[in-house]
C-alpha positions as CSV (number, residue, x, y, z in Angstrom):
1,M,-30.7,-1.8,-13.1
2,Q,-31.2,-0.4,-16.6
3,T,-28.3,0.8,-18.7
4,S,-27.3,4.3,-17.6
5,P,-26.6,6.8,-20.5
6,R,-23.8,8.3,-18.4
7,R,-20.2,7.3,-18.8
8,V,-18.4,6.7,-15.5
9,L,-14.7,7.2,-15.3
10,S,-12.8,5.7,-12.3
11,I,-9.4,7.2,-11.7
12,I,-6.4,6.0,-9.7
13,P,-4.9,9.2,-8.3
14,P,-1.2,9.7,-7.5
15,M,0.4,8.2,-5.6
16,T,-0.3,4.5,-5.0
17,Q,2.2,2.1,-6.4
18,L,4.3,1.8,-9.6
19,N,4.4,-2.0,-10.3
20,T,0.7,-2.8,-10.6
21,P,-2.6,-1.0,-10.7
22,Y,-4.3,-0.3,-7.3
23,P,-7.3,-2.6,-7.6
24,S,-10.2,-0.3,-6.5
25,T,-10.9,1.0,-10.0
26,A,-10.7,-2.5,-11.5
27,Y,-13.3,-3.7,-9.0
28,L,-15.6,-0.8,-9.5
29,T,-15.3,-0.9,-13.3
30,G,-16.0,-4.6,-13.4
31,F,-19.0,-4.3,-11.1
32,L,-20.5,-1.3,-13.0
33,R,-20.1,-3.0,-16.3
34,S,-21.9,-6.1,-14.9
35,R,-24.8,-3.8,-14.2
36,G,-24.9,-2.3,-17.7
37,V,-23.1,0.9,-16.9
38,D,-20.7,2.5,-19.4
39,A,-17.7,2.4,-17.2
40,V,-14.0,3.1,-18.0
41,Q,-10.9,3.6,-15.9
42,D,-7.4,5.3,-16.0
43,D,-4.3,5.4,-13.8
44,L,-3.0,8.9,-13.4
45,A,-0.6,7.7,-10.7
46,L,1.4,5.8,-13.3
47,K,0.9,8.4,-16.0
48,L,2.2,11.1,-13.8
49,V,5.4,9.3,-13.0
50,L,6.0,8.3,-16.6
51,E,5.4,11.9,-17.7
52,L,7.8,13.4,-15.0
53,F,10.6,11.1,-16.0
54,T,11.2,12.0,-19.6
55,P,14.0,14.1,-21.2
56,A,11.6,17.0,-21.6
57,S,10.5,16.9,-18.0
58,L,14.1,16.5,-16.8
59,A,15.0,19.7,-18.8
60,A,12.1,21.6,-17.1
61,L,13.3,20.2,-13.7
62,R,16.8,21.5,-14.4
63,E,15.4,25.0,-15.1
64,K,13.6,24.9,-11.7
65,L,16.9,23.8,-10.1
66,R,18.9,26.6,-11.7
67,A,16.3,29.2,-10.6
68,L,16.8,28.3,-6.9
69,P,18.4,31.0,-4.8
70,G,21.9,30.4,-3.5
71,K,25.0,28.8,-5.1
72,K,25.5,25.8,-2.9
73,R,23.4,22.9,-4.0
74,P,22.4,19.8,-1.9
75,P,24.2,16.7,-3.1
76,A,21.3,15.3,-5.1
77,L,20.9,18.6,-7.1
78,A,24.6,19.1,-7.6
79,S,24.9,15.5,-8.9
80,F,21.9,15.9,-11.2
81,D,23.1,19.2,-12.7
82,A,26.6,17.9,-13.2
83,Q,25.5,14.7,-15.0
84,F,22.4,16.2,-16.7
85,Q,23.3,15.0,-20.2
86,R,23.8,11.5,-19.0
87,Y,20.4,11.6,-17.3
88,T,18.6,12.7,-20.4
89,A,20.4,10.0,-22.5
90,T,19.5,7.2,-20.1
91,I,16.1,8.0,-18.7
92,G,14.2,6.5,-21.6
93,P,16.2,3.2,-21.6
94,A,16.0,3.0,-17.8
95,I,12.2,3.3,-17.8
96,A,11.8,0.9,-20.7
97,F,14.0,-1.6,-18.8
98,L,11.9,-1.3,-15.6
99,Q,8.8,-1.9,-17.7
100,G,10.2,-5.1,-19.1
101,R,10.3,-3.7,-22.6
102,D,14.1,-3.6,-23.1
103,P,15.6,-6.4,-21.0
104,T,18.9,-6.6,-22.9
105,I,20.0,-3.1,-21.6
106,A,20.4,-4.9,-18.2
107,H,24.0,-5.7,-19.1
108,R,24.9,-2.1,-19.6
109,I,23.0,-1.0,-16.5
110,A,24.7,-3.7,-14.4
111,S,28.1,-2.6,-15.5
112,R,27.7,0.6,-13.5
113,A,29.2,2.5,-16.4
114,F,25.9,3.4,-18.0
115,L,23.6,5.1,-15.5
116,P,24.7,8.3,-13.7
117,E,25.0,7.7,-10.0
118,G,23.8,10.1,-7.3
119,P,23.7,10.0,-3.5
120,R,21.3,7.1,-3.4
121,F,24.0,4.7,-4.7
122,A,25.8,5.1,-1.4
123,S,23.5,2.5,0.0
124,L,25.5,-0.1,-2.1
125,D,28.4,0.4,0.3
126,V,26.6,-1.9,2.9
127,Y,27.4,-4.9,0.7
128,I,30.7,-6.4,1.4
129,D,32.1,-9.5,-0.4
130,P,33.7,-11.7,2.3
131,D,36.2,-12.8,-0.4
132,G,37.1,-9.3,-1.4
133,G,35.5,-9.4,-4.9
134,D,32.7,-7.3,-6.4
135,P,30.2,-6.8,-3.5
136,L,27.2,-6.5,-5.8
137,A,28.1,-9.7,-7.6
138,W,28.3,-11.4,-4.2
139,A,24.9,-9.9,-3.2
140,F,23.0,-10.9,-6.3
141,G,24.8,-14.0,-7.4
142,A,26.5,-14.9,-10.6
143,L,23.3,-15.2,-12.6
144,G,21.6,-12.1,-11.2
145,V,22.2,-9.6,-14.0
146,Q,18.5,-8.7,-14.4
147,D,18.0,-8.2,-10.7
148,K,21.3,-6.3,-10.2
149,A,20.3,-4.0,-13.1
150,R,16.8,-3.5,-11.6
151,H,18.2,-2.5,-8.3
152,L,20.6,0.0,-9.8
153,A,17.8,1.4,-12.0
154,T,15.6,1.8,-8.9
155,L,18.4,3.7,-7.1
156,Y,18.7,5.9,-10.2
157,L,14.9,6.6,-10.1
158,N,15.1,7.4,-6.4
159,D,17.9,9.9,-7.1
160,L,15.7,11.6,-9.6
161,A,12.8,11.6,-7.2
162,D,15.0,13.4,-4.6
163,V,15.9,16.0,-7.2
164,L,12.2,16.5,-8.0
165,R,11.4,16.9,-4.3
166,E,14.3,19.4,-3.6
167,A,13.9,21.5,-6.7
168,A,10.3,21.4,-7.7
169,D,7.9,20.0,-5.1
170,S,8.9,19.3,-1.5
171,R,5.9,17.0,-1.0
172,F,6.7,14.6,-3.8
173,E,7.1,10.9,-2.9
174,F,6.5,7.8,-4.9
175,V,4.0,6.5,-2.3
176,R,3.4,9.0,0.5
177,Y,2.8,12.0,-1.7
178,A,1.9,15.1,0.4
179,E,0.3,12.7,3.0
180,S,0.8,15.2,5.9
181,L,-1.8,17.4,4.3
182,A,-4.5,14.7,4.9
183,M,-3.4,12.1,7.4
184,A,-5.3,12.7,10.7
185,Q,-5.7,16.4,9.8
186,P,-8.5,17.8,12.0
187,T,-9.2,20.7,9.6
188,F,-9.2,21.1,5.8
189,T,-7.2,24.3,6.0
190,P,-3.7,22.9,5.3
191,L,-5.0,21.1,2.3
192,A,-7.1,24.1,1.1
193,A,-4.0,26.3,1.4
194,A,-1.9,23.8,-0.7
195,L,-4.6,23.7,-3.3
196,A,-4.8,27.5,-3.5
197,A,-1.0,27.9,-3.8
198,P,0.7,28.4,-7.2
199,P,1.0,25.0,-8.9
200,T,4.3,23.2,-8.8
201,L,5.9,21.4,-11.8
202,V,4.1,18.2,-10.5
203,D,0.8,20.0,-10.2
204,E,1.1,21.4,-13.8
205,T,1.9,18.0,-15.2
206,L,-1.1,16.4,-13.4
207,H,-3.3,19.2,-14.6
208,R,-2.3,18.5,-18.2
209,L,-2.8,14.8,-17.8
210,T,-6.2,15.2,-16.2
211,L,-7.5,17.3,-19.2
212,D,-6.1,14.8,-21.6
213,T,-7.8,12.0,-19.8
214,L,-11.2,13.8,-19.8
215,A,-10.8,14.6,-23.5
216,R,-10.1,10.9,-24.2
217,H,-12.9,9.3,-22.1
218,Q,-15.6,12.1,-22.2
219,P,-17.1,11.1,-18.9
220,Q,-20.2,12.5,-17.2
221,I,-19.1,11.1,-13.8
222,V,-15.6,10.8,-12.4
223,L,-14.9,8.5,-9.4
224,L,-11.7,9.1,-7.4
225,S,-10.7,6.4,-5.0
226,V,-8.2,7.4,-2.4
227,P,-6.9,4.4,-0.5
228,F,-4.1,6.3,1.5
229,P,-3.5,9.8,2.8
230,G,-0.7,10.0,0.2
231,S,-3.2,10.0,-2.6
232,V,-5.6,12.6,-1.2
233,Y,-3.8,15.8,-2.3
234,A,-3.5,14.7,-5.9
235,A,-7.2,13.5,-6.0
236,F,-8.2,17.0,-4.9
237,R,-5.9,18.6,-7.6
238,I,-7.6,16.4,-10.2
239,A,-11.1,17.4,-9.0
240,Q,-10.0,21.0,-9.0
241,T,-9.0,20.8,-12.6
242,I,-12.3,19.1,-13.5
243,K,-14.4,21.8,-11.7
244,A,-12.4,24.6,-13.4
245,H,-12.7,23.2,-16.9
246,H,-15.7,20.9,-16.9
247,P,-18.0,21.9,-14.0
248,E,-20.8,19.8,-15.5
249,I,-18.9,16.6,-14.6
250,V,-20.1,15.0,-11.4
251,T,-17.2,14.2,-9.1
252,V,-17.3,11.5,-6.4
253,L,-14.7,10.7,-3.7
254,G,-14.4,7.4,-2.0
255,G,-11.9,4.7,-0.9
256,G,-10.0,3.6,2.2
257,F,-9.0,7.1,3.4
258,V,-12.6,8.3,3.2
259,N,-13.9,5.2,4.9
260,T,-11.5,5.5,7.9
261,E,-10.8,9.2,8.3
262,L,-13.8,11.1,7.0
263,R,-16.6,9.4,8.8
264,E,-17.5,12.5,10.8
265,L,-17.0,15.0,8.0
266,T,-18.5,18.5,8.5
267,E,-16.2,20.6,6.3
268,P,-18.3,22.2,3.5
269,R,-15.2,23.3,1.5
270,V,-14.6,19.7,0.5
271,F,-17.6,20.0,-1.8
272,D,-16.0,22.8,-3.8
273,Y,-14.1,19.9,-5.4
274,F,-16.4,16.9,-4.9
275,D,-20.2,16.7,-5.4
276,Y,-20.5,13.5,-3.4
277,L,-18.5,11.4,-0.9
278,T,-19.4,7.8,-0.3
279,L,-18.5,5.5,2.6
280,D,-17.5,1.8,2.8
281,D,-18.0,-0.5,-0.2
282,G,-18.8,1.6,-3.2
283,E,-21.2,-0.7,-5.1
284,R,-24.4,0.0,-3.3
285,P,-23.9,3.8,-2.9
286,L,-22.9,4.1,-6.5
287,L,-26.0,2.3,-7.8
288,A,-28.2,4.6,-5.7
289,L,-26.3,7.7,-6.9
290,L,-26.6,6.7,-10.6
291,E,-30.3,6.2,-10.1
292,H,-30.5,9.6,-8.5
293,L,-28.6,11.3,-11.3
294,D,-30.8,9.6,-13.8
295,G,-33.9,11.0,-12.0
296,K,-35.1,7.6,-10.7
297,R,-34.3,8.1,-7.0
298,G,-34.7,11.2,-4.8
299,R,-31.7,12.7,-3.1
300,S,-33.0,11.6,0.3
301,R,-32.7,8.0,-0.8
302,L,-29.0,8.0,-1.3
303,V,-26.9,5.4,0.5
304,R,-23.9,6.2,2.8
305,T,-23.3,9.5,0.9
306,Y,-22.2,12.9,2.1
307,V,-23.5,16.0,0.2
308,R,-23.5,19.7,0.8
309,E,-26.8,21.5,1.1
310,G,-26.6,25.2,0.3
311,D,-23.8,27.2,-1.3
312,A,-20.1,27.2,-0.6
313,K,-20.3,29.9,2.1
314,T,-23.4,29.0,4.1
315,G,-23.8,25.3,3.1
316,Q,-23.9,22.5,5.6
317,V,-22.7,18.9,5.1
318,R,-25.3,16.3,5.3
319,Y,-24.9,12.5,5.6
320,I,-27.7,10.6,3.8
321,N,-28.0,6.9,4.4
322,L,-31.1,5.0,3.3
323,V,-30.3,1.6,4.7
324,E,-30.2,-1.0,2.0
325,P,-28.3,-4.3,1.9
326,D,-24.8,-4.3,0.5
327,V,-24.2,-6.1,-2.7
328,P,-23.1,-9.6,-1.7
329,F,-19.5,-10.5,-2.5
330,A,-20.7,-13.2,-4.8
331,E,-22.5,-10.6,-6.9
332,V,-19.9,-7.8,-7.2
333,G,-18.6,-9.3,-10.4
334,T,-15.0,-9.9,-11.7
335,P,-12.6,-7.0,-11.6
336,T,-11.4,-5.9,-15.0
337,W,-8.1,-4.2,-16.0
338,D,-9.4,-3.2,-19.4
339,G,-8.2,0.2,-20.2
340,L,-5.1,0.2,-17.9
341,P,-1.7,0.1,-19.6
342,L,-0.5,-3.2,-18.1
343,D,2.7,-3.1,-20.1
344,R,3.8,0.3,-18.7
345,Y,4.0,-0.5,-15.0
346,L,7.5,-0.4,-13.4
347,S,9.0,-3.4,-11.6
348,I,11.3,-1.8,-9.1
349,L,13.7,-3.5,-6.7
350,D,14.3,-1.4,-3.5
351,M,15.5,-4.3,-1.4
352,L,17.2,-7.5,-2.3
353,N,15.2,-9.6,0.1
354,P,13.3,-12.1,-2.0
355,M,10.1,-11.8,0.0
356,H,10.1,-8.0,0.6
357,R,10.5,-7.3,-3.1
358,L,7.1,-8.7,-4.0
359,W,5.3,-5.5,-3.1
360,S,7.2,-3.5,-5.7
361,D,8.5,-6.0,-8.3
362,G,6.1,-7.6,-10.8
363,R,2.6,-6.9,-12.0
364,W,0.2,-8.8,-9.9
365,N,-3.4,-9.3,-10.5
366,K,-5.0,-8.3,-7.2
367,L,-8.0,-10.3,-6.0
368,T,-9.9,-10.9,-2.8
369,V,-10.7,-14.3,-1.5
370,A,-13.4,-13.0,0.8
371,H,-14.8,-9.7,2.0
372,G,-13.8,-8.6,5.5
373,C,-11.9,-10.6,8.1
374,Y,-13.2,-13.9,9.5
375,W,-11.3,-13.2,12.8
376,K,-12.1,-9.5,13.4
377,K,-11.0,-9.5,17.0
378,C,-7.5,-7.8,17.0
379,S,-7.6,-4.9,19.4
380,F,-5.3,-2.7,17.3
381,C,-7.5,-3.1,14.1
382,D,-10.4,-1.1,12.8
383,V,-12.8,-4.0,13.5
384,S,-15.8,-1.7,13.9
385,L,-15.6,-0.7,10.2
386,D,-17.3,-2.5,7.3
387,Y,-14.1,-3.5,5.4
388,I,-13.0,-5.5,8.5
389,G,-16.2,-6.3,10.4
390,R,-18.5,-7.6,7.5
391,Y,-17.2,-11.0,6.6
392,D,-18.7,-12.4,3.4
393,G,-17.1,-15.4,1.5
394,I,-17.8,-17.1,-1.8
395,G,-17.5,-20.6,-3.0
396,A,-14.2,-21.9,-4.5
397,G,-15.8,-22.5,-7.9
398,L,-16.8,-18.8,-8.2
399,L,-13.4,-17.7,-7.0
400,V,-11.5,-19.8,-9.5
401,D,-14.0,-18.6,-12.2
402,R,-12.8,-15.1,-11.4
403,I,-9.2,-16.2,-11.5
404,E,-9.6,-17.7,-14.9
405,A,-11.4,-14.7,-16.2
406,V,-8.6,-12.4,-15.1
407,V,-5.9,-14.7,-16.6
408,N,-7.8,-14.7,-19.9
409,E,-8.1,-10.9,-19.9
410,T,-4.5,-10.0,-18.8
411,G,-2.6,-13.0,-20.0
412,Q,-0.8,-13.1,-16.7
413,T,-1.1,-15.8,-14.0
414,G,0.3,-14.0,-10.9
415,F,-2.1,-13.1,-8.2
416,H,-1.8,-11.1,-5.0
417,F,-4.8,-11.8,-2.7
418,V,-5.3,-8.6,-0.8
419,D,-7.5,-9.9,2.0
420,E,-7.1,-8.7,5.6
421,A,-6.6,-12.4,6.4
422,A,-7.5,-15.1,3.9
423,P,-9.4,-17.9,5.6
424,P,-7.6,-21.3,5.6
425,K,-10.7,-23.2,4.6
426,A,-11.2,-20.9,1.6
427,L,-7.6,-21.3,0.6
428,K,-7.8,-25.1,0.8
429,A,-11.0,-25.1,-1.2
430,M,-9.3,-22.9,-3.8
431,A,-6.3,-25.2,-4.0
432,D,-8.6,-28.2,-4.5
433,E,-10.5,-26.4,-7.3
434,L,-7.3,-25.3,-9.0
435,A,-6.1,-28.9,-8.9
436,R,-9.4,-30.2,-10.2
437,R,-9.3,-27.8,-13.2
438,N,-5.5,-28.4,-13.7
439,R,-5.0,-24.6,-13.6
440,S,-1.5,-23.3,-12.9
441,I,-1.0,-19.9,-11.3
442,S,1.3,-18.3,-8.8
443,W,-0.1,-16.4,-5.8
444,W,0.6,-14.8,-2.5
445,G,-1.4,-13.1,0.2
446,N,-2.0,-12.3,3.9
447,I,-3.1,-14.8,6.5
448,R,-3.3,-15.3,10.3
449,F,-0.6,-17.7,11.6
450,E,-3.2,-20.1,13.0
451,K,-2.8,-23.8,13.7
452,S,-5.2,-24.7,10.8
453,F,-2.2,-24.2,8.5
454,T,-0.7,-27.6,9.1
455,P,2.4,-28.7,7.2
456,E,0.1,-30.8,5.0
457,L,-2.0,-27.7,4.1
458,C,1.1,-25.6,3.6
459,Q,2.4,-28.2,1.0
460,Q,-1.0,-28.3,-0.7
461,L,-1.0,-24.5,-1.0
462,A,2.5,-24.6,-2.4
463,D,1.4,-27.1,-5.0
464,S,-1.5,-24.8,-5.9
465,G,1.0,-22.0,-6.7
466,C,1.5,-20.2,-3.4
467,I,5.0,-18.6,-3.4
468,A,4.7,-16.4,-0.3
469,I,2.5,-15.4,2.6
470,S,2.5,-12.6,5.1
471,G,0.9,-12.5,8.5
472,G,0.9,-10.6,11.7
473,L,3.2,-11.7,14.5
474,E,2.9,-8.1,15.8
475,V,4.6,-7.9,19.2
476,A,6.4,-11.2,19.7
477,S,5.2,-11.6,23.3
478,D,2.6,-14.0,24.5
479,R,1.3,-11.5,27.1
480,L,0.9,-8.8,24.5
481,L,-0.5,-11.2,21.9
482,Q,-3.2,-12.2,24.4
483,L,-3.9,-8.5,25.1
484,M,-4.2,-7.9,21.4
485,K,-6.6,-10.8,21.0
486,K,-4.5,-12.2,18.2
487,G,-5.5,-15.7,19.0
488,V,-1.9,-17.0,18.4
489,S,1.2,-17.6,20.5
490,V,4.9,-17.2,19.6
491,D,5.6,-20.9,19.6
492,Q,2.5,-21.5,17.4
493,V,3.7,-18.9,15.0
494,A,7.1,-20.6,14.9
495,R,5.5,-24.0,13.9
496,V,3.1,-22.5,11.3
497,T,5.8,-20.3,9.6
498,K,8.2,-23.3,9.6
499,G,5.6,-25.3,7.8
500,F,5.3,-22.7,5.1
501,S,9.0,-22.3,4.8
502,D,9.6,-26.1,4.6
503,A,7.0,-26.1,1.7
504,G,9.2,-23.6,-0.1
505,I,6.9,-20.7,0.6
506,L,8.5,-17.3,1.6
507,V,7.2,-15.8,4.9
508,H,6.9,-12.2,5.8
509,A,6.0,-11.2,9.4
510,Y,4.3,-7.9,10.3
511,L,5.8,-6.7,13.5
512,M,4.7,-4.0,15.9
513,Y,6.3,-2.0,18.7
514,G,4.9,0.6,21.1
515,F,1.7,-1.3,22.0
516,P,0.1,-0.2,25.2
517,T,2.0,-1.4,28.3
518,Q,4.9,-2.7,26.2
519,T,8.1,-2.3,28.2
520,V,11.7,-2.1,27.2
521,Q,12.1,-5.7,28.4
522,D,9.1,-6.7,26.2
523,T,10.8,-5.1,23.2
524,V,14.2,-6.7,23.8
525,D,12.5,-10.1,24.2
526,A,10.4,-9.6,21.0
527,L,13.5,-8.9,19.0
528,E,15.1,-12.1,20.4
529,Y,12.1,-14.1,19.3
530,V,12.4,-12.4,15.8
531,R,16.1,-13.2,15.6
532,Q,15.5,-16.8,16.4
533,L,12.7,-17.0,13.8
534,F,15.0,-15.7,11.1
535,D,17.8,-18.0,12.3
536,A,15.6,-21.1,12.2
537,G,14.4,-20.3,8.7
538,C,10.8,-19.7,9.8
539,I,10.6,-16.2,8.3
540,Q,12.5,-14.5,5.5
541,S,11.2,-11.0,5.8
542,G,9.5,-8.6,8.2
543,F,8.6,-5.0,8.9
544,F,8.3,-3.2,12.3
545,H,5.3,-0.8,12.4
546,R,5.0,1.7,15.2
547,F,1.6,1.1,17.0
548,V,-0.9,3.8,16.2
549,C,-4.1,4.0,18.2
550,T,-7.2,4.7,16.0
551,V,-10.6,5.8,17.0
552,H,-12.2,2.8,15.3
553,S,-10.1,0.1,17.1
554,P,-10.9,-1.6,20.5
555,V,-7.9,0.3,22.0
556,G,-9.4,3.6,20.8
557,Q,-12.9,2.7,22.0
558,N,-12.0,1.1,25.3
559,P,-8.6,2.5,26.4
560,D,-9.1,1.5,30.1
561,E,-9.0,-2.2,29.1
562,F,-5.4,-1.6,27.8
563,G,-4.1,0.5,30.6
564,V,-3.8,3.8,28.7
565,T,-5.5,7.2,28.7
566,L,-6.4,8.9,25.4
567,K,-5.3,12.4,24.7
568,P,-8.1,14.9,24.0
569,L,-8.6,15.5,20.3
570,P,-8.9,19.0,18.9
571,P,-12.2,20.1,17.3
572,I,-12.5,18.1,14.1
573,S,-14.2,19.0,10.8
574,F,-12.1,16.9,8.4
575,A,-10.0,13.8,9.1
576,K,-10.3,11.8,12.3
577,N,-8.5,8.5,12.8
578,D,-5.3,8.6,14.8
579,V,-5.5,9.5,18.5
580,G,-2.7,10.0,20.9
581,F,-2.5,8.2,24.2
582,I,-0.6,8.3,27.5
583,D,1.1,5.0,28.4
584,P,2.1,4.7,32.1
585,T,5.2,2.8,31.1
586,G,6.7,6.0,29.7
587,V,8.9,4.1,27.3
588,D,10.8,6.0,24.5
589,H,9.5,3.8,21.7
590,D,10.9,6.0,19.0
591,S,14.5,5.3,20.0
592,L,13.8,1.6,20.3
593,G,12.2,1.6,16.9
594,V,15.5,2.7,15.3
595,A,17.3,-0.3,16.7
596,L,14.5,-2.7,15.8
597,N,14.5,-1.6,12.1
598,K,18.3,-1.7,11.9
599,A,18.3,-5.2,13.3
600,L,15.5,-6.3,11.0
601,Y,17.3,-4.9,7.9
602,N,20.3,-6.9,8.7
603,Y,18.4,-10.1,9.5
604,M,16.7,-9.9,6.1
605,H,20.1,-9.9,4.5
606,G,21.3,-12.8,6.6
607,L,23.6,-10.6,8.8
608,G,23.9,-10.4,12.5
609,L,21.9,-13.5,13.4
610,D,24.5,-14.7,15.9
611,D,24.8,-11.4,17.7
612,D,23.4,-10.5,21.1
613,V,20.2,-8.4,20.3
614,R,21.4,-5.8,22.9
615,N,24.1,-4.8,20.4
616,W,21.5,-3.1,18.1
617,F,20.3,-0.6,20.8
618,S,22.2,2.7,21.3
619,A,21.2,2.9,25.0
620,K,21.6,0.2,27.6
621,V,18.8,-2.3,27.6
622,P,18.2,-5.4,29.8
623,K,19.3,-8.9,28.8
624,T,16.6,-10.9,27.1
625,R,14.7,-13.3,29.2
626,V,14.1,-15.6,26.2
627,P,16.1,-18.8,26.1
628,R,18.3,-18.9,23.0
629,N,16.8,-22.2,22.0
630,F,13.2,-21.2,22.5
631,I,12.2,-21.4,18.9
632,A,14.2,-24.6,18.3
633,R,12.3,-26.2,21.2
634,A,9.0,-25.0,19.8
635,L,9.9,-26.7,16.6
636,G,10.7,-29.9,18.4
637,G,14.4,-29.5,18.0
């Protein structure tokens, strides 16, 4: 492809994450540059947060607070108003500390005499020093000043987010920002109404940042990648600003949300904001679109692209897909973080658990070992979609070339491999290549707990820099694991996770409840398995997800095989993904989920591991059928 005269700007819209850039723009920018395109990128998710948490913005927030009707204030607002001067004095140092730019202020923050404390600090009451001393000193250890300060500064930031939500924008969240306007919304109407409403303080700030970004980069094309429902509203707000002030700029929407929820889009109002929507991997559709915009390809030859034909009132949505092969994973190029403010991301510490913190603490270079999932059989997963179903690997030499290029660019050697499930053979080959080149990195990523991960391979991966892995245990029940087509068993998971733990690698288990035909007995038994896995040192962290049936999963496509009946969906013109179902077991999974998450929170802090699992449930539940030494026996004990 010849060099395009157009500048392409890829934007990370609010909200994604605070500690490291979401990788989609880095991948697209790296790929487009490899094809001679003038491509740049920016992170408005980070910039929005940094702009909202300044003394000037806090003053504007206080004005919003004081203009609220009524005299009685919620605790968060009352605390903020009463301690306002302290907040304006400390917001700059607190942000600089979380960015790693002012580490010595940790001593003042850790003293608990520096930062103002609001309702979020009540969570510290869960820590109890068994010897009667300072509970935080016991929780963090004698040498944990930096970690203690980071946790306190995170609570401080969460207090301010609560104030922002209650006083200025009820939809504000650090991750799930206004997600209810987009997630599985059958029509565009709620989102359209929000976009037509008077702007909030957050909207006004994002509007200003968008115009500044356009002035700085002078793009002709803007790509907005929305990975989650919680980034959709802000992406549309950004596009709204672009169309109002620079209608000549071409706007394109893509990303994980579009790929899963907008596959049957018929809503023409979406194109008041975006000229094009693309599905699945963006490389091939973008090459075709750039050729079209440069007059080298007709509109009918676009690839996996939605357009509107006609005007806003009478126009119809059309999906155009000239079938062309996707760009092989070996040819997508190396992602680049050039242009992103890598020294301005915030390392926050919501939870003290050493594994759980990795998702929010530290700036990780995100890479993919392979495209898609090599297993692609799990019945709850969107295996029919390209990002799962099209597996495409690369050689270890090329993978380590990319690793070295990223290290040279960023100066940082930490990597998070964001595969659906990194293949064991590819990880072993990578470890061999890293050793051959004598290259030192640290890395973590997601895998399947399969028997290929022998203790020997676990140790080799640890030697290559692996510090943590995550994987799906889902419902810890052999019956349900077989129904899920996970290809693993509970005792196999125990042996594999113990191999990783014995090699010094932290292990996180993805857990699930509410799967079709799961009974109360199954749930109690699953929690007992999880308790034993924590107690045996097999896993150090976990998270219980409520099962959600999606239209792209085997459960959603073949519900009879799983003993459930799908509920009828309403007429859909916008987002389609989640689908309700009727499970003949009739279990109240919501109430069980409260107990599961309470137990897990305690297990991750090393508490309650000797207790009967029934104690976590508010209602009477059956005794577990799992022998108390099941995991010990599986481990050969």
